[in-house]
N, C-alpha and C positions, 0 to 999 in steps of 0.2 A: 503493499498498501504506499510506505513510503518512497519507493521508485519511482511507483506509477505517478505519483500525486507531484515529486520532482520534475520526471520530466515533462507533465501537463503545464506547470508553472512554466519551465524551461520555453515550453514552446509556444504559451500566454507573451512571454516578454520577447520573443522575437516577432509575434506579430505587433504587438506594442512598441517596439521599437523600430520596424520596417517602416509605420503608418508612421512615427515620428518622422524619418527620414525622407520618405516622399513630402509631408505637408513641409520640410524644411528646402528641399528641393524647389517645391510650386511656387513658395514664398520668394526664392533666390532668381527662379524666373521671373516672376513679376517684377521686383526690384532692378533686374538687368533690362529689360524690356521685353523678354522673352515671349510672356503672355502678353504685355501692355500694347505689343507691335500691334497683336489682333485686335487688340481693343480700341485701336487708334481710328479713330473714324476721319481725320483730317487730311484735306486734300492733300495729294502728293505732287513734289515736282521730282524730276529727274533730271541732274545735270550730265555734260557728259564726263565732264573731270572733277576733281576732289578743290580746287582750285574756285571753279564757279559755284560748286555747293557750300564754301563756307562763307564766300559773298550772299547766296541766295539766304544764306541762314540767318544772318543779319537784316536784311530787309524782312523776312518772311517772321519772323519770330515765334511767338508761338503757335500761329495762324495753321503754317504746313508744316509737311514733313517733308524734308530735302532730303535727297540719296544723290550718289552720284555713282553714274556706271560705271567708271573705272575706278581700281582701289589706290590707297598710297603706295608711290612709286611706281605707277606704272607710266608707261612711254606713252603721252596721247596720241602721235603721229601715225605712225603704223598701228594703232589698236584693231585687234582683231575682235568682234563683239560674239558672245557667246551665246548660246539657246536660252541659257538663263539672265541674258542682258537682255533678249529680245523678249522673253516672258514677263520680265518687271518693267519693261516699258508699255507692255500693252496693255498695264494696269497700271499705269500712270495716267495724272490729269494734265500736267502740263511738262514738257521737253525744254531745258537751254541747252543751247549750245553754242560755241566761241563765234563761228564763222570765220570768212578771211583766212577759209582754206585750209583752216587746221585739222579737223575731225573728216578726214578724206573718207570713212570708212562709213559717215554720220547718214548722207542722202540713203546709201541703199538698207541701212539701217531703220530708215523711218519710213519706207516708199508705201511699205503694206499698212502699218499703224496708222490707225483713227486716232490719234494724239495730236490736240495742238501744240506747237512750239515756237519759241522765239528767239532770236537770232540778237545775243546781247552786246555784241559790240556794232549792233548797227547807229551811226552816228557819229563815229569817228573819225578821223581823217587818218588813214592807213599809211603808213610809210614801204615803200618799195622796197623789195631784195636789192641787193646794189651787184651780185655776184652770183656764179656758177649756174647752173641749167632753170633755176628761179629766177635769175634777174626780170624785173620787172611787175615780180606778182607782189599782193600786197604781204607785208611780214605779219603772222596771225597772233602775236606774240601781245597783244595791244595793251592785255591788264600789267603788263611789268610797268605802265605808267599808272601811278595813282588818280593823276589825272584822267584818263581814259578809263580809270574804274568809278568813277565818278558817273562815267556816262554810263557805263555796263550798270551801275545801280538803279539808276534812272530809270531805262528799259527794264529792269527788274519790278519795280513798280508797277509800271503799267502793264507788263504781264500777269502780274499776282494781282492788280486790283480788278481786272478782266475776269481772271477766273475766280474772284470770291469778294465782289463789290461793299459785301458788308466790312470788311475788315480793310477798306481802301485809306484812311485816315490813318490805321496802324501803321501802315508797311510804308505810308510817306513820313509818319512822324522816326520810325527805324531809320529810315534811308538818311533821314537829315542828319542823324545824330551819328550814323555810319559814316558817313560824307566830311562831317568835320574832323573824324579821326583821320581818313585816307588825306585832308588837305593836311594836316600835323604831320603824317610822317612822309610826305613829299617834301615840308620845307624841312626835318630833319635830313631826308636824303640828300637835299642841297647846302644846307650846311657844312653834313660832313665832307665832299668832296671839295667844298670852296676852297678850306684850306690847303688843299695840296696845289705844288706849285705845277703851271702850267702846261710844259713839259711831261708832268704825270698824270696826267689826266688822260691816261687812254685805259681802254678795258677792252683786255683782250678774255678769246671765252669758246671755249669746242665748237660751240653753235651759236649763231646770228640771234640770239633770243633776247638781247637785252636792247637792241636798237631803242627802243621806247625811252626806257629806263635812263640809257645814254644821254640819249637826248634833254630830257630833265632833268639831270644833272650835271651837262656839259660835259661830257667824257666823248673823247673820239673811240668808235667800235671799230674792231679786230677782231674776225672770227675762221675758226680753220675750216667748215662748211657751214651753208648757209639754215639748212633746217635739219633734223634729226632722223629723217627720211634717209638719209646717206647712211650704207652698209659702213664705209670706213673711210678716212682719211689718205687722199691723195696725197704723193709725193711734193704733188705741185702746191697744193694746198699749205702743206705744213712749211714748206718753202718760204710761201709769200708767209706766213705768221713769223716766223725766224726772219726776215729782215727786217718787219715791222719790226717786233722787238728791238732788234741791234740799232736801226736807224734812230729810236725813239729811247734807246734805253729804259723802256717800260722794266720797272722792278719788281711787276709778280703778274702772273697769270692764275687762270681760273677755269673752270669746267664744272658741266651740272650735273647734278644726283644720280641722273636718270643714263648719265650713259657714260663708259670707260673714259678715263682721265688720260687713258697711255698714250694718246696722239699728240697730248699736249706735256706730255709729261717728256717727250721728244726735244718738244719748243727748250723746258727748262735746260735738257743736256745739253743744246746747242747755243746757250746763251747766257748771258747771269742776271737774268730771272730766275725767282725763286715762285713753286707753287702756292700760289695765295692763299688755296681755298675751294671748298666746293660751293656751289650757288646752288638755288631753285629757282626752278620756273614752270614747270608743267605738272608739279605736285606738291601737295603738302607733306608733311611727316606723319606718323605715329602722334597721339595725344601725348605724350613722354619724349618727343624729340624735338627738333632746334627750331621748327618750322610747322606748328601745331596748324596753323591760320593764315588766312592771306596777309593781315599785316605784320603778323611775325617775318613771314616770309622777305616780305619789303626789307623791313628791319633788318633782317639778319644779312642778306646782299646785300643793302648798304654800307653796312657795319662791316662785316670779311672784306668790301671790295677799298671801302676809305683806308681802314688800318694796313691793308698788305701793300697798297699804293704810295702808304706815309714813310713805309719803311725805306732804307737802302737795299740796293740789288749786293744780290750775294757776291 
């Protein structure tokens, strides 16, 4: 009898323990959004990459659920949508893309989807690419200018207000506050670069993704390739950058987070310049990384550039 009672108690305790574990897991899923996402009845805005998603969240506030098609660290230019991406897009209420030929895959991606979309770069004055096979085409990285980013924000307000008119005033108020922050970031960028000697105000990168940022900051831009659709750097491209760095005694060169810096390291080996650091353009970092938001991205790049260019050549 004692043994039978002991087993029955052990079995009961196991059942109680199992029930407790399931309750804890259910609570954890709710706290982490696993269940909450299913209960979230807000309209869904889907962006093509993480930078746009962060901008959109600042405008949307609590009224819309904003997601990104590409994940942190993804290269946007040659991205290949998955069946899961298409399924997610089909359920969205609005899709935002950059335009300016950035998302070469986008037209086919949305061709069969009955979902409205907005081009957030509409209204900016594009800068043309000056070299390589892309000469004369618009440089798509317009968000790298905080000034242009304010236009992006206005386009988001318009799109969100059409999607959800009841909260139009909230979107405008959120946008105004965010644009004030964008203006402050732009001022900080210009201030950081203004202290550099004129002959050191040169920005040398792997990709020509910084034309708008360089324009805002008063920097002369030089790059190895025009867009990251290039598979590898040619000897002629690397040689051109080496000549530029030598002629101007550029103290530091840079590369983007989503590509290999090996070609730029060849420039470093052939000149007196040092590698100044990693810059962010097409993707944010994880939340605990260096650029979890767009504002952090611009601040990080500005600080990295100004600090490295202010140092003496090696």
